[in-house]
C-alpha positions as CSV (number, residue, x, y, z in Angstrom):
1,M,10.6,8.9,59.4
2,N,8.3,8.8,56.3
3,A,7.9,5.5,54.5
4,A,8.7,5.2,50.8
5,S,6.1,6.0,48.2
6,A,3.3,3.4,47.7
7,K,4.4,3.1,44.0
8,I,5.6,-0.4,43.2
9,L,9.3,-0.4,42.5
10,P,11.7,-3.2,41.5
11,D,13.6,-4.8,44.3
12,D,16.9,-3.3,43.0
13,A,15.6,0.2,42.9
14,P,18.2,2.6,44.4
15,H,17.3,3.4,48.0
16,I,17.8,7.1,48.9
17,L,17.6,8.7,52.4
18,V,16.4,12.4,52.3
19,V,17.5,14.3,55.4
20,D,15.7,17.7,55.7
21,D,13.8,19.5,58.4
22,D,11.4,21.0,55.8
23,R,8.4,18.7,55.7
24,R,7.1,20.0,52.4
25,L,10.4,19.5,50.7
26,R,10.7,15.9,52.1
27,E,7.3,15.1,50.7
28,L,8.0,16.7,47.4
29,L,11.3,14.8,47.0
30,T,9.7,11.5,48.1
31,R,7.0,11.8,45.5
32,Y,9.2,13.1,42.7
33,L,12.0,10.6,43.1
34,S,9.7,7.7,43.7
35,D,7.9,8.5,40.4
36,N,11.4,8.4,38.8
37,G,12.4,4.9,40.0
38,F,13.9,5.5,43.4
39,R,13.0,4.0,46.8
40,I,12.8,6.9,49.3
41,S,13.1,7.1,53.0
42,A,13.0,10.5,54.8
43,A,14.3,11.9,58.1
44,R,13.5,15.3,59.6
45,D,16.9,15.6,61.3
46,T,20.3,13.8,61.7
47,Q,19.1,11.8,64.7
48,E,16.4,10.2,62.7
49,A,18.8,9.7,59.8
50,R,21.3,7.9,62.1
51,T,18.5,5.6,63.2
52,A,17.7,4.8,59.6
53,L,21.4,4.3,58.6
54,S,21.8,1.8,61.5
55,A,19.0,-0.3,60.2
56,L,19.2,0.0,56.4
57,Q,21.8,0.3,53.7
58,F,21.2,3.2,51.3
59,D,22.5,3.9,47.8
60,G,22.7,7.7,48.4
61,L,21.9,10.5,50.8
62,I,20.4,13.9,50.1
63,V,21.2,16.1,53.1
64,D,20.2,19.7,53.9
65,V,22.9,21.9,55.4
66,M,20.8,24.1,57.7
67,M,19.0,22.0,60.2
68,P,18.3,22.4,64.0
69,G,20.8,20.6,66.1
70,E,23.6,19.0,64.1
71,N,24.0,20.6,60.7
72,G,24.4,18.8,57.4
73,F,28.1,19.5,57.1
74,D,28.9,17.9,60.5
75,F,26.6,15.0,59.7
76,A,28.2,14.4,56.3
77,K,31.7,14.6,57.9
78,S,30.8,12.0,60.5
79,I,29.3,9.7,57.8
80,R,32.5,10.0,55.7
81,Q,34.6,8.6,58.6
82,N,33.0,5.1,58.0
83,S,31.2,5.2,54.7
84,D,31.7,6.3,51.0
85,V,28.0,6.3,50.3
86,P,27.2,9.1,47.7
87,I,26.1,12.3,49.4
88,M,24.4,15.3,47.8
89,M,24.1,18.5,49.9
90,L,21.1,20.9,49.6
91,T,21.4,24.4,50.9
92,A,20.1,27.9,50.5
93,R,23.8,29.0,50.7
94,S,25.0,28.6,47.2
95,D,28.2,30.6,47.5
96,A,31.6,29.2,46.5
97,D,33.0,28.9,50.0
98,N,30.2,26.7,51.2
99,R,30.4,24.5,48.1
100,V,34.2,24.0,48.6
101,M,33.6,23.3,52.3
102,G,31.2,20.5,51.3
103,L,33.6,19.0,48.8
104,E,36.5,19.1,51.3
105,I,34.3,17.0,53.7
106,G,33.8,14.5,51.0
107,V,30.4,15.4,49.6
108,D,29.9,14.1,46.0
109,D,27.7,17.0,44.8
110,Y,26.1,20.2,46.0
111,L,22.9,21.9,44.9
112,G,21.6,25.3,46.1
113,K,18.0,26.0,46.9
114,P,15.8,26.7,45.1
115,F,16.4,24.1,42.5
116,E,14.7,22.4,39.7
117,P,13.7,18.8,40.6
118,R,14.9,17.6,37.3
119,E,18.4,18.9,37.9
120,L,18.5,17.2,41.3
121,L,17.3,14.0,39.6
122,L,20.1,14.2,37.0
123,R,22.8,15.0,39.6
124,L,21.6,12.2,41.9
125,T,21.6,9.7,39.1
126,N,25.1,10.7,38.1
127,I,26.7,10.3,41.6
128,I,25.0,6.9,42.1
129,K,26.1,5.6,38.7
130,R,29.5,7.1,38.9
131,G,31.0,4.1,40.7
132,L,29.7,1.8,38.1
133,T,30.8,4.0,35.2
134,V,34.4,4.5,36.4
135,S,34.8,0.7,37.0
136,Q,34.5,0.1,33.2
137,T,38.2,-0.1,32.2
138,S,40.2,-1.2,29.2
139,E,41.3,-4.9,29.3
140,A,44.9,-3.8,29.0
141,V,45.0,-2.3,32.5
142,E,43.5,-4.2,35.5
143,A,45.5,-2.7,38.3
144,I,48.2,-0.1,39.0
145,R,50.8,0.4,41.7
146,F,52.3,3.6,42.9
147,G,54.5,3.8,46.0
148,D,52.9,1.6,48.7
149,Y,49.5,1.6,47.0
150,H,47.7,-0.8,44.7
151,F,44.6,0.3,42.8
152,H,42.4,-2.3,41.2
153,L,40.5,-0.5,38.4
154,Q,37.6,-3.0,37.9
155,R,36.8,-3.2,41.6
156,G,37.6,0.5,42.2
157,E,39.5,-0.6,45.3
158,L,42.6,1.1,46.7
159,R,44.8,-0.7,49.1
160,R,47.9,0.1,51.0
161,G,49.4,-3.3,51.8
162,D,46.5,-5.3,53.1
163,D,44.5,-2.3,54.3
164,V,41.7,-0.9,52.2
165,V,41.8,2.9,51.8
166,R,38.3,4.5,51.8
167,L,37.4,6.5,48.7
168,T,34.4,8.6,47.8
169,E,32.8,7.9,44.5
170,R,34.3,11.1,43.1
171,E,37.8,10.1,44.3
172,R,37.4,6.7,42.8
173,E,36.4,8.2,39.5
174,I,39.4,10.5,39.5
175,L,41.8,7.7,40.4
176,T,40.4,5.5,37.7
177,L,40.7,8.1,35.0
178,L,44.4,8.6,36.0
179,S,45.1,4.9,36.2
180,R,43.8,4.2,32.7
181,K,46.7,6.4,31.4
182,P,49.6,6.0,33.9
183,G,52.3,8.6,33.4
184,Q,50.1,10.5,30.8
185,T,48.5,13.8,31.4
186,V,44.7,13.7,31.9
187,P,43.2,17.1,31.0
188,R,41.2,18.9,33.6
189,E,38.1,18.8,31.4
190,E,37.9,15.0,31.8
191,F,37.7,15.3,35.6
192,A,35.1,18.0,35.3
193,A,32.9,16.1,32.9
194,H,30.2,15.4,35.5
195,E,30.7,18.5,37.6
196,D,29.3,22.0,37.8
197,I,32.5,23.8,36.6
198,S,31.3,27.3,37.3
199,N,33.8,27.2,40.2
200,E,37.2,26.3,38.9
201,R,38.3,25.3,42.4
202,T,36.1,22.2,42.4
203,V,38.6,19.8,40.6
204,D,41.5,21.2,42.7
205,V,39.6,20.4,45.9
206,Q,38.9,16.8,44.9
207,I,42.6,16.3,43.8
208,N,43.9,17.7,47.1
209,R,41.6,15.4,49.1
210,L,42.9,12.4,47.2
211,R,46.5,13.5,47.6
212,R,46.0,13.6,51.4
213,K,45.1,9.9,51.2
214,I,48.0,8.7,48.9
215,E,50.8,11.2,49.4
216,S,53.2,11.3,52.4
217,D,53.6,15.1,51.6
218,P,50.6,16.3,49.8
219,A,52.2,19.7,49.2
220,N,55.0,18.0,47.2
221,P,53.3,15.0,45.6
222,L,55.3,12.2,44.1
223,H,52.4,10.1,42.7
224,L,49.6,12.5,41.7
225,Q,51.3,15.4,39.9
226,T,50.0,18.6,38.5
227,V,50.8,19.5,34.8
228,R,50.5,23.2,35.0
229,G,47.8,24.6,32.7
230,I,46.7,21.2,31.4
231,G,45.7,18.7,34.1
232,Y,47.1,15.9,36.2
233,R,49.0,12.6,35.9
234,L,49.6,9.6,38.0
235,I,53.2,8.2,38.2
236,A,53.1,4.4,38.4
237,T,55.9,2.3,39.9
């Protein structure tokens, strides 16, 4: 595993783990992201990545899809079982089906190769800051209840009784947007504000993933409802 760049960074610089079997790309991302204020560690495969994750806490992961041994999709899926750390996938496969597959797993963003480093930087910055941004709420609404669930907006924490329900940063953002306007329709454009919306299925995939966590029957949702042709609304209780 490569060490972070020698550039002196503040102690609170976000720490990113790059997982890619391409040595040149690992080195390029290490230099570029370090020059832009990130602390970088790099792993050449998922085995090295797991070793790093067992020893350190990261603020985000950049994961290649096609690697020898365990691929990036399987790795991200296993990470999502225990962690909501922001994940960006990199792949030469940029078709819609692969993008949707990544989002269904719980990946926060997806970037096809080749890519502009500046675009990766912007997307990475967005998914890391997203949790902080969505926690900024109006003073009027601190928490909301729907069914057996309780969502605290400022903490971005969803509970069912005493149990914490794990959310990805994107799911937390969606739930916060809905909770700020309980019972009101939130237009699709608001959910897509930080997304590549060339694929219209993106927002639907994220909504469906969230429904599987909060609805007893996701196909017939009681809490997170679709307003056809406009957007979605959250029905509070």
